[in-house]
C-alpha positions in Angstrom: 12.0 30.8 -25.0 10.4 28.4 -27.4 10.7 28.2 -31.2 7.5 28.6 -33.2 6.8 28.3 -37.0 4.3 30.7 -38.3 2.7 30.7 -41.8 0.3 33.5 -42.8 -1.5 34.4 -46.0 -2.0 38.0 -47.1 -4.6 39.3 -49.6 -3.3 39.3 -53.1 -5.4 42.4 -54.1 -3.2 44.7 -52.0 -0.6 47.0 -53.7 3.1 46.5 -53.0 3.4 49.3 -50.4 0.5 48.0 -48.4 1.8 44.4 -48.6 5.3 45.4 -47.4 3.8 47.4 -44.5 1.7 44.4 -43.4 4.8 42.1 -43.5 6.8 44.6 -41.5 4.0 45.0 -39.0 3.8 41.2 -38.5 7.6 41.0 -37.9 7.5 44.0 -35.6 5.0 42.3 -33.3 7.6 39.7 -32.6 10.7 41.9 -32.4 9.1 44.6 -30.2 8.6 42.0 -27.5 12.2 41.0 -26.9 11.9 38.1 -29.2 13.6 37.3 -32.5 12.8 36.2 -36.0 15.1 33.4 -36.8 14.1 32.8 -40.4 11.7 34.6 -42.8 10.6 33.3 -46.2 8.5 34.8 -48.8 6.8 31.9 -50.6 5.2 34.1 -53.2 1.7 34.3 -54.6 -0.3 31.1 -54.8 -3.8 30.1 -55.7 -5.9 29.2 -52.7 -7.5 25.8 -52.5 -10.9 27.5 -52.0 -12.0 31.1 -51.9 -11.6 33.0 -48.6 -13.7 36.1 -48.3 -14.0 36.2 -52.1 -10.2 36.1 -52.5 -8.8 33.3 -54.8 -5.1 33.9 -54.3 -2.8 35.2 -51.7 0.8 35.9 -50.7 2.3 33.2 -48.5 4.9 33.8 -45.8 6.7 31.5 -43.5 8.7 32.5 -40.4 10.5 30.8 -37.5 10.6 32.8 -34.3 12.0 32.4 -30.8 9.5 33.8 -28.3 7.4 33.0 -25.2 3.9 31.7 -25.1 2.3 34.9 -23.9 3.8 36.8 -26.9 2.5 34.2 -29.3 -1.0 34.6 -27.8 -0.8 38.4 -28.4 0.5 37.8 -31.9 -2.4 35.4 -32.6 -4.9 38.0 -31.4 -3.5 40.7 -33.6 -3.4 38.6 -36.7 -7.0 37.5 -36.1 -8.2 41.2 -36.2 -6.1 42.2 -39.2 -8.6 42.0 -42.1 -5.7 41.8 -44.7 -4.5 38.5 -43.4 -6.7 35.7 -44.7 -5.3 32.9 -42.6 -2.5 32.1 -40.2 -1.1 29.0 -38.5 1.2 28.8 -35.5 3.1 25.6 -34.7 5.3 24.9 -31.8 8.6 23.3 -33.0 9.8 20.3 -31.1 13.2 20.7 -29.5 15.9 18.8 -31.4 
């Protein structure tokens, strides 16, 4: 298993219930596949550097996960098709 750091931005125009559901769904993708979320941070609402799909701000989240490469590929695919997630970035952490 490898450690990955994932940052994603969710639309700020969503209500609290929808926002919580999206965050839980993102975490569930990892935990359902025998992987674990090591750390999860809510970085809050921030203004975007440039508009993305007419959105000017978004909720930023950062999580560290321990998983395999194949699960990260599936995670990436699911985040790409979710229209409520504006952007995401997955980085492989170097072993210490």
